[in-house]
N, C-alpha and C positions, 0 to 999 in steps of 0.2 A: 107339233113343233112348227113354229113360225117361220116364214121366209127369212126374216131378220137373223134369226138364230142359225139357220142353215148357212146363210152367207157368211157369218162370222166363223163358223167352223171350217168352211172351205178356205177362207183367208188364212187362218191359223195354221192349217195343214200345209198350205203353200209356203208359208214362212219357214216352217220346219224343214221341209224339203230343200228349200234354197240354202238354209244354213248347212245342212249336211253335204250338199254338192259343193259348196264353197270350201268347207273344211278338207273334202277328198282332193280337190284340185290343188289347195295349197300344200298338202302333205306329199303329193305327187311331185310337185316342183322342187320342194326342198330335198326330197330323196335324190332327185337327179343331180342337183348341185353337190351333194355329199359324195356321190359315186365319182363324179368328175374330179373332185379335189383329192381323193385318196386313190385314184386309178393307177398312177405311176408309182411302182415300188421304189423305195429309198435304198440306196446301196450303202454297204459298209464303207465308211470313210478309211478304214485301215486297209481295206482290200482294193482301193481305187488305184489305177496306175499312177505312178509317179509319187505315191504316198510314202513318207519316210517314217518307220516305226520309231518310237521313243526309246530311249536307253532302258535297259532291263532294270526293274526294280524288284527288290526282294519282297515276299509277301510277309506281312506281319500278322501273326496269328493273334486273335483277341485274347487278352489276359485281364485279370483283375488286379490292377495295380494303380498306384497313384500317378496321375498325369505329370509328365515332366515337361517343362517348357524350356526348349533350347533356343538360343538366340540365332543359331545357324538356319539359313533358309532351307526348305525342304529339298529343293533341287540340288544344292550344294551337298547335302547329305547323301543323296542318291549317287552323286558323282563320286563322293569319297569312298562309298561302300563297294561301288562296282569294280570288278577286276581289271587291271590294266592289260591291253591286248596290243601293246606296241612291240617293236622288234626286239627290245631288250628283255621282255617277260615271256619266256618260253613256257609251254605246258608239257607235262609229262605225257609220253607216247602212249602208255597203257590206259591212261584215264580218259574215258569218253567224255566228249563234251555235249552236254545237254543243250538242246535249243532254248534260247531265251523265250520265256513266255511273255506275251504282250498283255499287259494290263492297261485298262483304260486310264487316261490321264486324270489325276485327282482335280477335283474342282478347287479353285483358289479359296483359301479361307477367307471369310468376310473380315473386312477390317472394322474393328470396334473401337471407336474413339471414346475416351473418358468424357463423362458429361462434364460441362463446364462448372468449375467450383464456385460456390456462391461467394460473393465479395464479403470478407470478413467485417463485421460491424465496427464502427469506430470505438476506440478504446476510451472508456469513460474516465474523465480526470479524476485522480486520487483526491480524497477529502484533504481540505486544507487544515494546517495546524492550528485550529481554533478551539479554545477552551470555553465551552458554553457556560459553565458554571461561574467563571470569573471574568469574562471578557464581552464587550460589545463588538459587533462585527459589521463590517461595510464590504460588499462584494462589487467588484468591477470586471466587466467583461469586454473584450474587443477582439479585432482580427489581428492584432499584433502591435500594441502600443509600446513605444520606446520608453525605457525606464525613466529618462530625464524629464518626461512630461510631469512626473510627480514631485520634481525638486522643490518647488514653492511649498507644496502641501507638506512634504516631508519636513522642511524646516519649521513650518508653523506648528505641526503636530508636537514639536519638542517643547513649545511654550504653553501647552495646555495643562501641565501639572500632573498628568497620569502617563503610565507607561504605555507606548503605542508600538505595535509590532506590524511589520510590513512583510507579506509573503507573495511571491509570484510564481506562476507556472509558465515557464518559457515556451514559445511556440515550438511544437513538435517534441516537447520534453514530457517525462512521466514523473519527474520529482519536482516538488515545490523548493523554492530557495529563498533566502532573505533578499528583498528588493534593496538595491543600492542605486540611487538615481544617477550617480556618475558612470555606471557601467553602460556599455553599448549592448543591451539585451532587450529583445522584444518579447512581451508577455502576452498570453492569450487570456489569462485570468490573474486578478490581483485581489487579495484579501487583507484589509487593514482592520486591526483589532485595538480596542482601548481597554486597559484593565479597569474593572469596576470598583475595586477597593484596595487599599494598602494601609500602612500604619498612620497615614495622614487622614484617613477617613474614607467615606464612600464617594464615588464620582458624582458630579453635579450635572444638572441638565445643560447648562452653559458649555460644559467641556464636551459632552457628547454632540451637542448641536454644532459646536465650533468645528469639530473633526468632520461632521457629515457635510457641512456647509462648504468647507474649503475643497472637499473632494467633488462636490456636486458642481463646483465651478470648474474644476479641472475636467471632469466629464463633458460638460456642455462645450467647452473650448475645443475638445478634441473628439467629439462624436463617440464618447464611450457609453456603455450600458452601466448604470450604477444602481444598487439597492441597499438602502440602510435599514438594519433591524429597527424594530419598534423601540423608541426611546423610553416610553412609559414602562414597558416590561422591563427594559435594562435598569432603570432606576429602582424599581422594586427588588430586582435581584441584587442590586448593589446595596441597598439598606439591609437586606437579609444577611448577605455575607459579611457586611461589616459588623452587624450585631454578634455574629458567630465569632469573629476574630476578636472582638473585644472581650468576650468571655474566656477565651483560651490563650490570650496573649499574656504570658506570664514570664517574668524574669526572676530567677532564684538566685540569691546572693548569700554566700558563706564567708565570713570574715575570719582571718587569723590575726589576733591581737596578742599583745604581751600581757602577762599577768600583772595586776596591780597598775602602777602609774609608769611602768617601763616603756621602752620602745622595742621594735623588732630590727633585727639585723637585715638589711636588704641584700648585703653581699651574699649571705648564706641562702636567702630566698632565691635570688637570681640563679645561683648555682644549682638549686633543687629544680627550678624550672627548666633550665636548659637540659639537665640531666634526664628529665622526664619527657624530652622531645617537644617542648614547647618553643615557639619561635616568636622573636620580638618584632612586632609591626612597627610601621613608621609613626603610628599614633602613640608609641611608648606603652603599648599593652601586650603582654605575653598571651599567645593563643595556642591551643592544642588543636591541629587541623586533622580533618579526615582525608580520605583518599581523593576527594574532589576539590580539596583546598578549602573546604567550609569549616568554620570554627566549631569545635564541640563545646568547649568552655574556654573562659579567659581569666587572667590574672592581671589586676591593675593595683596601683599604689593609692593607699588612702590620701596621701598628700597631694597637693595640686601638681608637684612635679612628677612627670611620668617617668617610667623606667628608661634607662639609656644603655647603650651597648657598653659603655665604660662606666661601670659603678666604682665609686671610691671605697676603697677597703675601709670597713667600719661604718659606712653610712647606715643611718637608721631611719625609721618611719613609725608612724603612729600604728600602722597596720596594712594589710593587704586584703583584697577581696577577690574571691572566685565567683565569676557570674556564669550562669547557665541560662541560654534563651531557649526556653521550653518548646514552643512550636517549631523552631528551625532545626532541631537536632534528631536525626534518625536514631532508632533504637534507644530512646531517651533514658529508660531506666537504668540500663547498663552504663550509660555515659555518666548519668548521676551518681551511681555507686562509685565509678572511678574518680569523680571530682571529690567525693567525700573522703575517699581513701587518701587522695593527694593532699587534701586540706589537713587531715589529722597528721600526715607525715610532715608537713611543713610546721605544724604546731609543735610536734615533739622535737624537730630539728632546732627550732629557736627558743624552746622552752615557753611557748605561748599557749593559747587556747583557742578552740573553734567555737564561734558564736554566731547567733543569726543577726538579722538586721536590727534587732532591738538590743543587741549585745548580751542576749541571754545564751548560756552555754548550751550546746547542742548535744543532747544525750541520744541514745539508741532509740528511745521512744519518740523523740522529736523527729529524728531521721526517718523512721518508719511511717510517721504521720505524713511527712512531705512526699514519700514514695506513693502512698495511698492516694493523695491529691493528684499526683502525676499520672497514675493508673486512669483515674477518672477523666482527666484532660485528653489523655491520648485516645481512649475509647470514644470520646465525643468527636474527636478529630476524624478517626476512622470511619465513624457512622456518617459523617458529613462529606466524606470523599476527599478530605484534605489530611492524609497521613503525615505525621510529624517528619520533618526533614525532607519531604518530597519536593519535587520542583514546583508544584502548585503551592505549597506551604512557603517555600523560600520566596516566591513572587508576592503572596499576600502579606507576609511579615517582613517587608523590607521598607 
């Protein structure tokens, strides 16, 4: 073994010895510090001079029961359950008094505060009353725009030739309402719609662009957010719904005329109409109305002179016509049957005959053929989403 190796071994042994000595010294010092810290015994706080024991508390044995949370503080309960030892409450002589046992004071229960409740998310605005099938839509957003901002646009929309609806969601409200420019109301959302078709035909591009343009001007003037639906798509939908309306827009007419070359007695017809619950309108036409006030079928005079409230006794006419507006009447087959029955009753009353528009007598076979055609029309309307007599049908066929 060389001198170098021997030297290294000696150095290593010296380092190990130094570490052991250092650890022994440190352990000795820490032991002395610990003995000094715990050298003085701690006295019992309850046995110190001048210490005042707490009031007696009854021991509560452990039991398996549901926890009961009482609003009364613990110390108040102890005071309420402790016996009174004042001058007015005496003790029996034979009853020995047991010394009160001293129990350690209970630790105060930790206060548990409920975690903060998360802020409820903002309530989303309910959908606006917009009919995607038959309407074009313009949406307007703001921080609270006053209704009179739309006064000029409101008046201009009336000149465009199609039905326009205005709906607004007032600030802080959850229900949409009809916008009236003269009201002192602030709106956070406004929706304006134009009907795509009616009995005058489909909407035109100039009408849609005119409505969008006047609202864009109002939005720019008052710093509003505006979004117009695509006009090209709206025009395509308008043409499609208009073609459908043309196919199902049918008016059925049944005539009551005198036999031969005679005339019918209007006085007796008016009496029958009023007895059946029909009402005379300002246009001189009798109508049978439903619960909504919408006509089910009508009765009009063949002659140019309409019906009047005061019919001269013995007044005559060439005949009368019962009219049935197919797409506007709910439960149309039942209403049609009722109209046929009333027409036959009129014909019997005046000694006339029930005929079609070509003055051909209506037989049971002819009536059944009309009913079959009605069933087909109503099936098409249901499939298209426009049930007869529905609100949508009343708007389209107006």
